[in-house]
A tleap script that builds the chain and sets N, CA, C and O, in Angstrom:
source leaprc.protein.ff14SB
mol = sequence {
  NMET THR LEU ARG GLY VAL ALA ALA ALA PHE
  ASP ALA ILE ALA MET VAL ALA LEU ALA LEU
  VAL THR THR GLY GLY ALA PRO VAL ASP ARG
  ASP ALA LEU VAL VAL VAL TRP GLY SER ALA
  ALA ALA ALA VAL VAL ALA ALA LEU VAL VAL
  LEU THR GLY GLY PRO PRO ALA LEU GLY TRP
  ALA ALA VAL GLY TYR MET ALA PHE ALA GLY
  LEU LEU ALA SER ASP SER PHE VAL PRO LEU
  VAL LEU LEU LEU ALA VAL ALA TYR MET PRO
  ILE LEU GLN ARG PRO ARG GLY SER VAL SER
  LEU GLY ILE ALA VAL ALA ALA LEU VAL ALA
  ILE ALA LEU GLY VAL ALA ILE ARG VAL CLEU
}
set mol.1.N position { 100.222 93.473 128.448 }
set mol.1.CA position { 99.536 93.664 127.186 }
set mol.1.C position { 98.975 95.087 127.168 }
set mol.1.O position { 98.342 95.535 128.124 }
set mol.2.N position { 99.218 95.774 126.077 }
set mol.2.CA position { 98.752 97.148 125.945 }
set mol.2.C position { 97.296 97.187 125.513 }
set mol.2.O position { 96.706 96.166 125.160 }
set mol.3.N position { 96.740 98.368 125.549 }
set mol.3.CA position { 95.360 98.557 125.087 }
set mol.3.C position { 95.246 98.222 123.600 }
set mol.3.O position { 94.240 97.666 123.159 }
set mol.4.N position { 96.275 98.560 122.837 }
set mol.4.CA position { 96.283 98.200 121.408 }
set mol.4.C position { 96.247 96.676 121.243 }
set mol.4.O position { 95.540 96.157 120.379 }
set mol.5.N position { 97.004 95.975 122.068 }
set mol.5.CA position { 97.023 94.520 122.005 }
set mol.5.C position { 95.677 93.917 122.329 }
set mol.5.O position { 95.254 92.955 121.688 }
set mol.6.N position { 95.001 94.469 123.315 }
set mol.6.CA position { 93.668 93.988 123.681 }
set mol.6.C position { 92.692 94.213 122.528 }
set mol.6.O position { 91.914 93.323 122.185 }
set mol.7.N position { 92.737 95.392 121.939 }
set mol.7.CA position { 91.841 95.695 120.817 }
set mol.7.C position { 92.126 94.794 119.622 }
set mol.7.O position { 91.199 94.305 118.976 }
set mol.8.N position { 93.403 94.572 119.326 }
set mol.8.CA position { 93.771 93.714 118.200 }
set mol.8.C position { 93.326 92.272 118.445 }
set mol.8.O position { 92.796 91.619 117.546 }
set mol.9.N position { 93.545 91.783 119.661 }
set mol.9.CA position { 93.128 90.422 119.989 }
set mol.9.C position { 91.610 90.280 119.917 }
set mol.9.O position { 91.103 89.270 119.428 }
set mol.10.N position { 90.891 91.277 120.397 }
set mol.10.CA position { 89.432 91.241 120.326 }
set mol.10.C position { 88.962 91.189 118.876 }
set mol.10.O position { 88.080 90.399 118.540 }
set mol.11.N position { 89.544 92.026 118.015 }
set mol.11.CA position { 89.158 92.029 116.605 }
set mol.11.C position { 89.403 90.676 115.959 }
set mol.11.O position { 88.574 90.192 115.188 }
set mol.12.N position { 90.542 90.063 116.272 }
set mol.12.CA position { 90.863 88.754 115.703 }
set mol.12.C position { 89.899 87.681 116.207 }
set mol.12.O position { 89.426 86.855 115.426 }
set mol.13.N position { 89.613 87.692 117.484 }
set mol.13.CA position { 88.685 86.705 118.046 }
set mol.13.C position { 87.289 86.884 117.453 }
set mol.13.O position { 86.612 85.903 117.145 }
set mol.14.N position { 86.863 88.123 117.296 }
set mol.14.CA position { 85.548 88.387 116.711 }
set mol.14.C position { 85.480 87.892 115.269 }
set mol.14.O position { 84.456 87.346 114.858 }
set mol.15.N position { 86.538 88.070 114.501 }
set mol.15.CA position { 86.529 87.625 113.106 }
set mol.15.C position { 86.533 86.111 113.007 }
set mol.15.O position { 85.839 85.548 112.160 }
set mol.16.N position { 87.302 85.439 113.859 }
set mol.16.CA position { 87.300 83.976 113.855 }
set mol.16.C position { 85.929 83.458 114.272 }
set mol.16.O position { 85.430 82.496 113.688 }
set mol.17.N position { 85.315 84.081 115.271 }
set mol.17.CA position { 83.966 83.677 115.690 }
set mol.17.C position { 82.963 83.884 114.557 }
set mol.17.O position { 82.099 83.038 114.328 }
set mol.18.N position { 83.076 85.000 113.853 }
set mol.18.CA position { 82.189 85.247 112.708 }
set mol.18.C position { 82.383 84.181 111.639 }
set mol.18.O position { 81.409 83.703 111.058 }
set mol.19.N position { 83.628 83.805 111.372 }
set mol.19.CA position { 83.895 82.765 110.377 }
set mol.19.C position { 83.281 81.435 110.803 }
set mol.19.O position { 82.703 80.726 109.979 }
set mol.20.N position { 83.404 81.093 112.081 }
set mol.20.CA position { 82.816 79.842 112.573 }
set mol.20.C position { 81.295 79.851 112.450 }
set mol.20.O position { 80.693 78.868 112.018 }
set mol.21.N position { 80.682 80.966 112.833 }
set mol.21.CA position { 79.221 81.061 112.780 }
set mol.21.C position { 78.724 81.090 111.335 }
set mol.21.O position { 77.723 80.455 111.001 }
set mol.22.N position { 79.423 81.823 110.493 }
set mol.22.CA position { 78.986 81.974 109.102 }
set mol.22.C position { 79.077 80.674 108.320 }
set mol.22.O position { 78.181 80.356 107.538 }
set mol.23.N position { 80.145 79.926 108.520 }
set mol.23.CA position { 80.362 78.724 107.708 }
set mol.23.C position { 80.083 77.426 108.452 }
set mol.23.O position { 80.215 76.350 107.870 }
set mol.24.N position { 79.707 77.498 109.700 }
set mol.24.CA position { 79.453 76.283 110.458 }
set mol.24.C position { 80.735 75.526 110.801 }
set mol.24.O position { 80.688 74.329 111.084 }
set mol.25.N position { 81.869 76.205 110.779 }
set mol.25.CA position { 83.125 75.587 111.156 }
set mol.25.C position { 83.948 75.065 110.001 }
set mol.25.O position { 85.134 74.784 110.174 }
set mol.26.N position { 83.356 74.927 108.829 }
set mol.26.CA position { 84.109 74.421 107.678 }
set mol.26.C position { 83.780 75.260 106.453 }
set mol.26.O position { 82.608 75.480 106.151 }
set mol.27.N position { 84.790 75.727 105.751 }
set mol.27.CA position { 84.517 76.498 104.542 }
set mol.27.C position { 83.858 75.620 103.490 }
set mol.27.O position { 84.360 74.543 103.165 }
set mol.28.N position { 82.743 76.080 102.965 }
set mol.28.CA position { 81.971 75.259 102.041 }
set mol.28.C position { 82.121 75.689 100.592 }
set mol.28.O position { 81.864 74.891 99.691 }
set mol.29.N position { 82.522 76.904 100.346 }
set mol.29.CA position { 82.712 77.346 98.972 }
set mol.29.C position { 83.880 78.317 98.893 }
set mol.29.O position { 84.444 78.716 99.912 }
set mol.30.N position { 84.228 78.686 97.688 }
set mol.30.CA position { 85.390 79.542 97.454 }
set mol.30.C position { 85.241 80.887 98.132 }
set mol.30.O position { 86.189 81.370 98.751 }
set mol.31.N position { 84.070 81.507 98.029 }
set mol.31.CA position { 83.874 82.815 98.650 }
set mol.31.C position { 84.037 82.750 100.162 }
set mol.31.O position { 84.645 83.635 100.764 }
set mol.32.N position { 83.496 81.702 100.774 }
set mol.32.CA position { 83.638 81.566 102.226 }
set mol.32.C position { 85.098 81.379 102.608 }
set mol.32.O position { 85.559 81.924 103.611 }
set mol.33.N position { 85.815 80.620 101.817 }
set mol.33.CA position { 87.222 80.381 102.113 }
set mol.33.C position { 88.042 81.655 101.952 }
set mol.33.O position { 88.834 82.001 102.828 }
set mol.34.N position { 87.856 82.349 100.839 }
set mol.34.CA position { 88.657 83.537 100.546 }
set mol.34.C position { 88.255 84.718 101.415 }
set mol.34.O position { 89.117 85.397 101.973 }
set mol.35.N position { 86.968 84.969 101.535 }
set mol.35.CA position { 86.506 86.162 102.230 }
set mol.35.C position { 86.516 85.973 103.741 }
set mol.35.O position { 87.199 86.713 104.450 }
set mol.36.N position { 85.783 85.013 104.233 }
set mol.36.CA position { 85.581 84.895 105.674 }
set mol.36.C position { 86.791 84.279 106.375 }
set mol.36.O position { 87.330 84.870 107.310 }
set mol.37.N position { 87.218 83.106 105.935 }
set mol.37.CA position { 88.336 82.447 106.605 }
set mol.37.C position { 89.659 83.138 106.309 }
set mol.37.O position { 90.529 83.198 107.179 }
set mol.38.N position { 89.826 83.659 105.102 }
set mol.38.CA position { 91.038 84.412 104.794 }
set mol.38.C position { 91.146 85.669 105.638 }
set mol.38.O position { 92.228 86.023 106.106 }
set mol.39.N position { 90.020 86.339 105.829 }
set mol.39.CA position { 90.017 87.537 106.669 }
set mol.39.C position { 90.264 87.193 108.127 }
set mol.39.O position { 90.912 87.955 108.844 }
set mol.40.N position { 89.757 86.059 108.568 }
set mol.40.CA position { 90.023 85.625 109.939 }
set mol.40.C position { 91.519 85.362 110.126 }
set mol.40.O position { 92.100 85.750 111.140 }
set mol.41.N position { 92.134 84.709 109.154 }
set mol.41.CA position { 93.574 84.459 109.234 }
set mol.41.C position { 94.359 85.768 109.200 }
set mol.41.O position { 95.323 85.936 109.946 }
set mol.42.N position { 93.946 86.694 108.336 }
set mol.42.CA position { 94.619 87.997 108.259 }
set mol.42.C position { 94.464 88.774 109.564 }
set mol.42.O position { 95.392 89.461 109.991 }
set mol.43.N position { 93.299 88.671 110.196 }
set mol.43.CA position { 93.073 89.350 111.473 }
set mol.43.C position { 93.987 88.778 112.558 }
set mol.43.O position { 94.508 89.521 113.390 }
set mol.44.N position { 94.177 87.486 112.547 }
set mol.44.CA position { 95.083 86.858 113.516 }
set mol.44.C position { 96.518 87.317 113.264 }
set mol.44.O position { 97.252 87.603 114.210 }
set mol.45.N position { 96.918 87.388 112.000 }
set mol.45.CA position { 98.270 87.864 111.676 }
set mol.45.C position { 98.456 89.300 112.155 }
set mol.45.O position { 99.468 89.625 112.776 }
set mol.46.N position { 97.481 90.157 111.868 }
set mol.46.CA position { 97.583 91.558 112.300 }
set mol.46.C position { 97.644 91.653 113.821 }
set mol.46.O position { 98.410 92.450 114.364 }
set mol.47.N position { 96.849 90.852 114.504 }
set mol.47.CA position { 96.870 90.864 115.970 }
set mol.47.C position { 98.225 90.398 116.499 }
set mol.47.O position { 98.743 90.967 117.460 }
set mol.48.N position { 98.797 89.379 115.886 }
set mol.48.CA position { 100.110 88.900 116.320 }
set mol.48.C position { 101.189 89.954 116.090 }
set mol.48.O position { 102.108 90.088 116.898 }
set mol.49.N position { 101.086 90.696 115.004 }
set mol.49.CA position { 102.041 91.778 114.747 }
set mol.49.C position { 101.949 92.822 115.852 }
set mol.49.O position { 102.970 93.312 116.334 }
set mol.50.N position { 100.725 93.163 116.254 }
set mol.50.CA position { 100.546 94.150 117.320 }
set mol.50.C position { 101.055 93.599 118.648 }
set mol.50.O position { 101.774 94.288 119.372 }
set mol.51.N position { 100.689 92.373 118.967 }
set mol.51.CA position { 101.042 91.786 120.260 }
set mol.51.C position { 102.534 91.520 120.417 }
set mol.51.O position { 103.072 91.643 121.517 }
set mol.52.N position { 103.204 91.158 119.329 }
set mol.52.CA position { 104.617 90.803 119.430 }
set mol.52.C position { 105.559 91.911 118.977 }
set mol.52.O position { 106.776 91.790 119.113 }
set mol.53.N position { 105.004 92.977 118.446 }
set mol.53.CA position { 105.854 94.038 117.919 }
set mol.53.C position { 106.552 93.607 116.641 }
set mol.53.O position { 107.669 94.035 116.351 }
set mol.54.N position { 105.872 92.749 115.877 }
set mol.54.CA position { 106.428 92.240 114.624 }
set mol.54.C position { 106.553 93.327 113.563 }
set mol.54.O position { 106.261 94.493 113.824 }
set mol.55.N position { 106.984 92.944 112.373 }
set mol.55.CA position { 107.188 93.930 111.316 }
set mol.55.C position { 105.871 94.604 110.909 }
set mol.55.O position { 104.923 93.923 110.519 }
set mol.56.N position { 105.811 95.913 110.997 }
set mol.56.CA position { 104.571 96.624 110.678 }
set mol.56.C position { 104.072 96.363 109.258 }
set mol.56.O position { 102.863 96.314 109.030 }
set mol.57.N position { 104.982 96.195 108.306 }
set mol.57.CA position { 104.556 95.955 106.920 }
set mol.57.C position { 103.736 94.673 106.810 }
set mol.57.O position { 102.826 94.593 105.986 }
set mol.58.N position { 104.044 93.684 107.620 }
set mol.58.CA position { 103.267 92.438 107.616 }
set mol.58.C position { 101.847 92.691 108.106 }
set mol.58.O position { 100.892 92.169 107.531 }
set mol.59.N position { 101.702 93.474 109.146 }
set mol.59.CA position { 100.364 93.825 109.632 }
set mol.59.C position { 99.567 94.610 108.604 }
set mol.59.O position { 98.370 94.382 108.431 }
set mol.60.N position { 100.235 95.537 107.920 }
set mol.60.CA position { 99.546 96.323 106.888 }
set mol.60.C position { 99.215 95.463 105.673 }
set mol.60.O position { 98.214 95.709 105.000 }
set mol.61.N position { 100.038 94.458 105.384 }
set mol.61.CA position { 99.708 93.520 104.312 }
set mol.61.C position { 98.450 92.728 104.681 }
set mol.61.O position { 97.619 92.448 103.817 }
set mol.62.N position { 98.311 92.371 105.952 }
set mol.62.CA position { 97.099 91.686 106.409 }
set mol.62.C position { 95.880 92.593 106.251 }
set mol.62.O position { 94.804 92.127 105.876 }
set mol.63.N position { 96.042 93.874 106.534 }
set mol.63.CA position { 94.959 94.844 106.317 }
set mol.63.C position { 94.605 94.892 104.831 }
set mol.63.O position { 93.433 94.984 104.467 }
set mol.64.N position { 95.626 94.830 103.982 }
set mol.64.CA position { 95.385 94.802 102.539 }
set mol.64.C position { 94.585 93.584 102.125 }
set mol.64.O position { 93.709 93.677 101.266 }
set mol.65.N position { 94.883 92.423 102.739 }
set mol.65.CA position { 94.096 91.230 102.426 }
set mol.65.C position { 92.638 91.429 102.831 }
set mol.65.O position { 91.727 91.065 102.087 }
set mol.66.N position { 92.421 92.003 104.007 }
set mol.66.CA position { 91.043 92.225 104.454 }
set mol.66.C position { 90.321 93.194 103.522 }
set mol.66.O position { 89.143 93.002 103.221 }
set mol.67.N position { 91.018 94.232 103.063 }
set mol.67.CA position { 90.415 95.176 102.113 }
set mol.67.C position { 90.089 94.463 100.809 }
set mol.67.O position { 89.019 94.673 100.237 }
set mol.68.N position { 91.000 93.624 100.336 }
set mol.68.CA position { 90.755 92.823 99.138 }
set mol.68.C position { 89.529 91.938 99.323 }
set mol.68.O position { 88.666 91.878 98.448 }
set mol.69.N position { 89.450 91.248 100.464 }
set mol.69.CA position { 88.330 90.343 100.719 }
set mol.69.C position { 87.006 91.096 100.788 }
set mol.69.O position { 85.983 90.605 100.310 }
set mol.70.N position { 87.025 92.274 101.374 }
set mol.70.CA position { 85.794 93.050 101.497 }
set mol.70.C position { 85.333 93.690 100.204 }
set mol.70.O position { 84.134 93.864 99.987 }
set mol.71.N position { 86.281 94.045 99.339 }
set mol.71.CA position { 85.931 94.783 98.124 }
set mol.71.C position { 85.979 93.959 96.842 }
set mol.71.O position { 85.113 94.115 95.981 }
set mol.72.N position { 86.964 93.093 96.702 }
set mol.72.CA position { 87.235 92.498 95.393 }
set mol.72.C position { 87.086 90.985 95.305 }
set mol.72.O position { 86.984 90.452 94.200 }
set mol.73.N position { 87.068 90.283 96.419 }
set mol.73.CA position { 87.158 88.824 96.373 }
set mol.73.C position { 85.884 88.143 95.909 }
set mol.73.O position { 85.952 87.086 95.282 }
set mol.74.N position { 84.749 88.703 96.193 }
set mol.74.CA position { 83.500 88.053 95.805 }
set mol.74.C position { 82.678 89.010 94.950 }
set mol.74.O position { 83.043 90.169 94.755 }
set mol.75.N position { 81.581 88.505 94.456 }
set mol.75.CA position { 80.715 89.320 93.603 }
set mol.75.C position { 79.983 90.400 94.380 }
set mol.75.O position { 79.512 91.379 93.800 }
set mol.76.N position { 79.888 90.222 95.698 }
set mol.76.CA position { 79.178 91.206 96.517 }
set mol.76.C position { 80.150 91.891 97.475 }
set mol.76.O position { 81.168 91.325 97.875 }
set mol.77.N position { 79.811 93.097 97.821 }
set mol.77.CA position { 80.576 93.902 98.762 }
set mol.77.C position { 80.335 93.361 100.170 }
set mol.77.O position { 79.187 93.119 100.543 }
set mol.78.N position { 81.391 93.166 100.955 }
set mol.78.CA position { 81.284 92.635 102.310 }
set mol.78.C position { 81.751 93.727 103.277 }
set mol.78.O position { 82.934 93.798 103.611 }
set mol.79.N position { 80.816 94.582 103.729 }
set mol.79.CA position { 81.226 95.730 104.532 }
set mol.79.C position { 81.846 95.369 105.873 }
set mol.79.O position { 82.712 96.101 106.351 }
set mol.80.N position { 81.441 94.278 106.493 }
set mol.80.CA position { 81.986 93.924 107.806 }
set mol.80.C position { 83.484 93.644 107.727 }
set mol.80.O position { 84.237 94.047 108.613 }
set mol.81.N position { 83.909 92.973 106.694 }
set mol.81.CA position { 85.335 92.671 106.534 }
set mol.81.C position { 86.117 93.947 106.235 }
set mol.81.O position { 87.224 94.131 106.741 }
set mol.82.N position { 85.555 94.814 105.430 }
set mol.82.CA position { 86.212 96.087 105.140 }
set mol.82.C position { 86.325 96.941 106.407 }
set mol.82.O position { 87.344 97.595 106.629 }
set mol.83.N position { 85.288 96.933 107.224 }
set mol.83.CA position { 85.332 97.670 108.485 }
set mol.83.C position { 86.378 97.087 109.440 }
set mol.83.O position { 86.998 97.823 110.209 }
set mol.84.N position { 86.571 95.783 109.391 }
set mol.84.CA position { 87.619 95.160 110.197 }
set mol.84.C position { 88.986 95.682 109.775 }
set mol.84.O position { 89.831 95.972 110.622 }
set mol.85.N position { 89.206 95.803 108.475 }
set mol.85.CA position { 90.477 96.346 107.978 }
set mol.85.C position { 90.679 97.769 108.479 }
set mol.85.O position { 91.777 98.131 108.902 }
set mol.86.N position { 89.641 98.563 108.433 }
set mol.86.CA position { 89.729 99.949 108.904 }
set mol.86.C position { 89.972 99.986 110.417 }
set mol.86.O position { 90.677 100.868 110.908 }
set mol.87.N position { 89.397 99.038 111.152 }
set mol.87.CA position { 89.578 99.004 112.604 }
set mol.87.C position { 91.029 98.724 112.995 }
set mol.87.O position { 91.482 99.179 114.045 }
set mol.88.N position { 91.749 97.994 112.180 }
set mol.88.CA position { 93.143 97.704 112.483 }
set mol.88.C position { 94.083 98.877 112.188 }
set mol.88.O position { 95.183 98.931 112.739 }
set mol.89.N position { 93.682 99.791 111.351 }
set mol.89.CA position { 94.585 100.871 110.933 }
set mol.89.C position { 95.131 101.708 112.096 }
set mol.89.O position { 96.336 101.958 112.122 }
set mol.90.N position { 94.324 102.149 113.045 }
set mol.90.CA position { 94.914 102.929 114.142 }
set mol.90.C position { 95.654 102.076 115.170 }
set mol.90.O position { 96.407 102.605 115.988 }
set mol.91.N position { 95.447 100.769 115.135 }
set mol.91.CA position { 96.054 99.875 116.109 }
set mol.91.C position { 97.465 99.471 115.702 }
set mol.91.O position { 98.348 99.352 116.551 }
set mol.92.N position { 97.675 99.261 114.419 }
set mol.92.CA position { 98.964 98.779 113.922 }
set mol.92.C position { 100.062 99.836 114.029 }
set mol.92.O position { 99.809 101.037 113.938 }
set mol.93.N position { 101.283 99.354 114.225 }
set mol.93.CA position { 102.429 100.240 114.176 }
set mol.93.C position { 102.587 100.731 112.737 }
set mol.93.O position { 102.175 100.060 111.791 }
set mol.94.N position { 103.181 101.895 112.592 }
set mol.94.CA position { 103.361 102.466 111.265 }
set mol.94.C position { 104.721 102.062 110.713 }
set mol.94.O position { 105.734 102.185 111.401 }
set mol.95.N position { 104.749 101.572 109.457 }
set mol.95.CA position { 106.053 101.261 108.882 }
set mol.95.C position { 106.844 102.556 108.658 }
set mol.95.O position { 106.376 103.466 107.974 }
set mol.96.N position { 108.017 102.626 109.226 }
set mol.96.CA position { 108.881 103.812 109.158 }
set mol.96.C position { 108.174 105.062 109.667 }
set mol.96.O position { 108.491 106.174 109.244 }
set mol.97.N position { 107.211 104.883 110.579 }
set mol.97.CA position { 106.503 106.005 111.183 }
set mol.97.C position { 105.508 106.694 110.276 }
set mol.97.O position { 105.082 107.809 110.576 }
set mol.98.N position { 105.124 106.071 109.180 }
set mol.98.CA position { 104.273 106.720 108.189 }
set mol.98.C position { 102.975 105.951 107.961 }
set mol.98.O position { 102.993 104.798 107.530 }
set mol.99.N position { 101.857 106.598 108.252 }
set mol.99.CA position { 100.558 105.984 107.978 }
set mol.99.C position { 100.362 105.833 106.480 }
set mol.99.O position { 99.813 104.830 106.024 }
set mol.100.N position { 100.799 106.807 105.720 }
set mol.100.CA position { 100.605 106.734 104.271 }
set mol.100.C position { 101.388 105.561 103.671 }
set mol.100.O position { 100.923 104.946 102.711 }
set mol.101.N position { 102.546 105.246 104.208 }
set mol.101.CA position { 103.280 104.071 103.730 }
set mol.101.C position { 102.520 102.791 104.081 }
set mol.101.O position { 102.476 101.860 103.276 }
set mol.102.N position { 101.929 102.735 105.261 }
set mol.102.CA position { 101.116 101.582 105.634 }
set mol.102.C position { 99.912 101.416 104.725 }
set mol.102.O position { 99.598 100.304 104.298 }
set mol.103.N position { 99.239 102.514 104.429 }
set mol.103.CA position { 98.087 102.457 103.523 }
set mol.103.C position { 98.535 102.049 102.128 }
set mol.103.O position { 97.823 101.315 101.443 }
set mol.104.N position { 99.710 102.516 101.694 }
set mol.104.CA position { 100.230 102.125 100.384 }
set mol.104.C position { 100.513 100.625 100.334 }
set mol.104.O position { 100.213 99.971 99.335 }
set mol.105.N position { 101.088 100.077 101.403 }
set mol.105.CA position { 101.340 98.630 101.460 }
set mol.105.C position { 100.017 97.874 101.373 }
set mol.105.O position { 99.899 96.910 100.617 }
set mol.106.N position { 99.028 98.308 102.142 }
set mol.106.CA position { 97.718 97.646 102.132 }
set mol.106.C position { 97.071 97.734 100.753 }
set mol.106.O position { 96.506 96.752 100.271 }
set mol.107.N position { 97.147 98.894 100.118 }
set mol.107.CA position { 96.542 99.066 98.794 }
set mol.107.C position { 97.235 98.191 97.750 }
set mol.107.O position { 96.571 97.573 96.917 }
set mol.108.N position { 98.560 98.137 97.794 }
set mol.108.CA position { 99.294 97.302 96.835 }
set mol.108.C position { 98.967 95.825 97.008 }
set mol.108.O position { 98.822 95.102 96.023 }
set mol.109.N position { 98.850 95.378 98.243 }
set mol.109.CA position { 98.485 93.980 98.491 }
set mol.109.C position { 97.074 93.704 97.979 }
set mol.109.O position { 96.843 92.685 97.329 }
set mol.110.N position { 96.133 94.596 98.263 }
set mol.110.CA position { 94.752 94.402 97.812 }
set mol.110.C position { 94.671 94.361 96.290 }
set mol.110.O position { 93.979 93.511 95.730 }
set mol.111.N position { 95.363 95.259 95.624 }
set mol.111.CA position { 95.334 95.291 94.156 }
set mol.111.C position { 95.999 94.052 93.573 }
set mol.111.O position { 95.473 93.450 92.637 }
set mol.112.N position { 97.147 93.666 94.114 }
set mol.112.CA position { 97.845 92.477 93.617 }
set mol.112.C position { 96.998 91.219 93.797 }
set mol.112.O position { 96.954 90.369 92.908 }
set mol.113.N position { 96.331 91.098 94.934 }
set mol.113.CA position { 95.463 89.938 95.149 }
set mol.113.C position { 94.272 89.966 94.216 }
set mol.113.O position { 93.852 88.924 93.713 }
set mol.114.N position { 93.717 91.154 93.976 }
set mol.114.CA position { 92.604 91.274 93.034 }
set mol.114.C position { 93.001 90.825 91.635 }
set mol.114.O position { 92.237 90.127 90.968 }
set mol.115.N position { 94.175 91.213 91.192 }
set mol.115.CA position { 94.674 90.791 89.882 }
set mol.115.C position { 94.932 89.282 89.876 }
set mol.115.O position { 94.564 88.594 88.924 }
set mol.116.N position { 95.554 88.773 90.922 }
set mol.116.CA position { 95.868 87.336 90.984 }
set mol.116.C position { 94.610 86.481 90.993 }
set mol.116.O position { 94.568 85.435 90.346 }
set mol.117.N position { 93.599 86.908 91.709 }
set mol.117.CA position { 92.348 86.130 91.787 }
set mol.117.C position { 91.643 86.101 90.429 }
set mol.117.O position { 91.044 85.093 90.055 }
set mol.118.N position { 91.717 87.206 89.702 }
set mol.118.CA position { 91.080 87.268 88.372 }
set mol.118.C position { 91.812 86.364 87.386 }
set mol.118.O position { 91.185 85.744 86.527 }
set mol.119.N position { 93.140 86.286 87.507 }
set mol.119.CA position { 93.934 85.454 86.607 }
set mol.119.C position { 93.683 83.973 86.891 }
set mol.119.O position { 93.579 83.163 85.970 }
set mol.120.N position { 93.590 83.633 88.166 }
set mol.120.CA position { 93.370 82.236 88.538 }
set mol.120.C position { 91.926 81.886 88.329 }
set mol.120.O position { 91.522 80.751 88.582 }
savepdb mol mol.pdb
quit
């Protein structure tokens, strides 16, 4: 396991632990489900992409979900989730060797989820 893998696994474990502590183990409302548990799931996906060498675009899409959850999913700004998304950026592989393409994937996912959540 590389240093990147250790960092990614730590971030995912920390987010799942935060979700457990914040919600008492069960999501109780929509914001908790979308923001906290969704971000925990996205963190696990990003960590698996790093650990297995999976498709980088999938990891960047998970970062986009975390950015969406931190900025757009609830009525309040959730800086910890947004910081988690930023923490994954240097860890993830770059799609086609381009950080800007990874950021574009993350931004498109965040915007699309923001639009979808407003419609639903």
